[in-house]
N, C-alpha and C positions, 0 to 999 in steps of 0.2 A: 165971915164964916157962913153967913146966910147965903152968900153967893155960891160958895163951894157946895153947900147943901142943896142948892137949887138943882132939880133934875135936868133942866134944860142945859145948864152950864156943864154938868157932868156928861151929858150926852154929846155935847159939842166937843168937849175935851177928848172923849174916847174916839170920836170920828177923826179929829185932827191927828191923834196919835196913830190911828190905823192908816191914815193917808200918808203920814210921814214914813211909817215902816214900809208901806207899799212902794213909795218913791225910792227909798234907799235900796230895797230889794230889786226893783226894776233897774236902777242904775247899775247895781252890781251884776245883774244878769246880762245887761247890755255889754258891759266891759268883758265879761267872760265869753260871751258870744263873739265879740269882735276879735278877742285874742285867739279863739279857736279857729275862726275863719282865716286869720292871718297865718297861723301855723300850718293849716292845711294847704294854703296857697304856696307857702315856702316849700313844703314837702313835694307838692305837685311839680313845681318848677325844677326841683333837683332831680326827680325821677324821670320826667319826660324829656326827650331830646329837643333841642332847640330847632327853630325853623331853618337855621343855616346848616346844621349838621345832618338833618334828615335827608335832603336830596343827595348829598355826597355818599351817604351810606347806601341808598338805593342804587346809585350810579355804579358803585363798586360791585354790588351784587349782580347787576345786569352784565357788567363787563366780564365777571368770572363765568357766568353762565354762557355767554357768547364764546369765550375762549374754549370752554369745555365742548360746546357743540362744534366749534371749528375743528378741534382735535379729533372728535369722533368722525366728522365728515372726511377729514384727511385719511384716517385709518380705513374707512369704507372705500374711498376712492383708490387708495393703494391696493386694497384687496381685489377690487374689480379690475384694475389694470393688470395685476398678476394673473388673474383668471383669464383675461383676454389674451395676454401673451402666451399663456400655456395652451389655450385653444388654438391660437394661430400657429404656434410651433408644431402642435400635434397635426393639424391639417396640412401644414407644409411638409412634414415628414411623411405623411401618408401619400400625398401626391408625388413626392420625389421618389418613393420606392415602388410605385406602381409600374408594372411592366407594360401596361397599355397606356396610350397617350390620352391626355385630358386637355381640352381647350375650353375656356369659359368666355362666352361672348356677352357683351353688354347689349342694351336695347338699341344702341346705334349700329349694331352689327360688327363692332370691332373687338378684337381679342383683348381681354382684360387680364387673363392669367393662363399659363401653360406649364406643363411639367417636363422634365428632361426626356421622358419617353416620347412625348409628342414632337419635341424638337428633332429627336433622332429619326422618328418614322417619317416626318414631313420633310426633313432635310433643311430646316431653318435654324439659324443661330438664336434668334429671338423673334417669334411671331407676334409679340405684344404690340398692339396698335394697328395691326393689319386687318383688312376686311376679309370676309369669307371668300370673295372672288380672288383676292390676292394670294390667299393661303392655298386654296385648292385648285384655282385656275380651271375649274370644271363646273359647268352650269348645273349638272345633276347634283353634285355634292353641295354647292353653295345654296342651291334652292331649298335643300332640307333645313339648313340653318334659318333662312329667312321665313320658311313656312312656320317654324316654331315661334319665331319672334313676332311675326305679323298675325298669324291665325291663332296663336296660343295653344297649339297642339301639345299634348303631354309628351309624346315620344314618337320618333320616326327612325327607321332603320334603312340602310342602303349599303350595297356593296358595289365597288367600282374600281377601275384601274386608276392609278395615280402615278404621276411622273414628278420626281423631285427636281429642285432647281439644278442639280448636277446631272440630271438625265437618267437616273435610275428608275426602272419600272417596278412598281409595287401594286399589289392587290390589297386594298384596305376595306375594312368594314366600319361604318359610322353608325353610332347610336346617339341621336340628338334628343335631349330631354329638356323640358322647361324648368327654370329655377324660380319657384314662387316665393314671395315674401310672406311674412306672418299674417298680413291682412288679406292675402289672396292675390295681390297684384303681381305682375311679372317683373322679375329682376333681370332676367337674361336667359341664356341657354347654355347648357353644358354638353360638350361633344366628346364622346368616348370613342377612341380610335384604336382598332386592332389591325396589326399587320398580318394579313393572311397570305403573304407571298409564299411562305414555306408550304402551306397547305395547298395552294394553287399549283405549286411546282409538283407536289406529291400527286395531286389529282391528274395532272397531265402525264406524269410518269406512269401512273397506274393505267391510264388510257393507252399509253404507248405499250406498256407491258401486256395489257390485254390483247393488243394486236399481235405482239410478239408471241404470246401464249397460243393464239389461234394458229399463227404460222408454225410454231413449234409442234403443235398437235398434228398439223398436217405432215410435217417432216417425220414425226414419230410414227404416224400411221404408215407413211411410205417406207420407212426403215423396217418396221415390223413386217410389212408385206414382202419386202425384199428378202428379209431373213427367213420368212416362212417359205418363200419360193426356193431359196438356196437349200433349206432343210429338206424340202420334198425331193429336189434333185439329188441331194446327197443320199436320201433313203433309197432311191431307185437306181443309183449308180453302182456298177460293179468294177469300174476302172479305178484302181488305187490313186493314180495320178490325178484324175479328175476329182476324186473325192477330197484329196488334199487341197486342191485349188478352191473347191466349194467351201471347205472348212476355213481357209484363209479369208475368203470373201465374207463369210459370216462373222469372223472375228473382227475384220476391219469395219464392217457395218455396225457391229455392237460397240466398238470403240468410238466411232463417230457419234453414235446415239448417246453414249455416256458423256462425251464432251459437250454436246448440245444441252443435255439436261443439267450438267454441272455449271455451264455458263448462265443458264436461266436462274438457278438457285443463287449463284454469286451476285447477280444483279438485283435479286429480290431482297437480300439482307441489308444493303445500304438504304433501300427504300423504307424498310421497317424502322431502321435507326433514325432516319430523318423524321418519320411520322411521330416517333416517341419524343424527339427533341422539340418538334414544333408544338406538340401537345403540352409539354411542360413549360414552354415559353409563353403560350397564349394565356391571357388573363381572363378569358371568358367574357 
């Protein structure tokens, strides 16, 4: 009892008791902490994808995106092809329905494209692949093409006579223009061809008709002078028989004058009709 009442012993017993409680509480806390860490590790392993499944998931996502982009690219390509075909068909329709001829020359001086009017005017079934010398067989006309291709001239115009392969003579007008690219470089030359044969024929007929008009004016003046002379003789004549003869001569001269004027007017009407037809056929 003296030992228990000793303050040192009591102090030692309290310290031992406190140490034992601390050890037990530390041991319990360590077990609780270990259990919590283990549970969190299990939850993390269940929620997160494994290293084997993660690359496959990403691969499928990339494949789907590539397929979508490929589909969009195909749609855009098809739309561009449709627009290109529409533009090409429109250009072909315009060239085919032009009444004036169109030849397109490449940088090598060979025909790359032609429309039906050019084939008809020049008399070739298919001038594609022919040079300017082979098409026109004229130095003046082929030089205009080469001047645009070599010197880069924007536009040149010339009129000249042209003989088709079958031997038909035609008077043609050529307008040669440069065909530039988007960057300013030269792609070739476009040649616009007008058949002026009808106008040339009209011009010659007008010149001839002018000569005829001068001759007819001389005949008209002569006839009027003759009629005036007959009229003066008729006014001074007292012989009935002579007066009748003068009247018959005046009537004959007037009839001849009427035939001359009628023939001139008849020849002028077809000339006006030809001029109107040539004007409507020319594409300017």
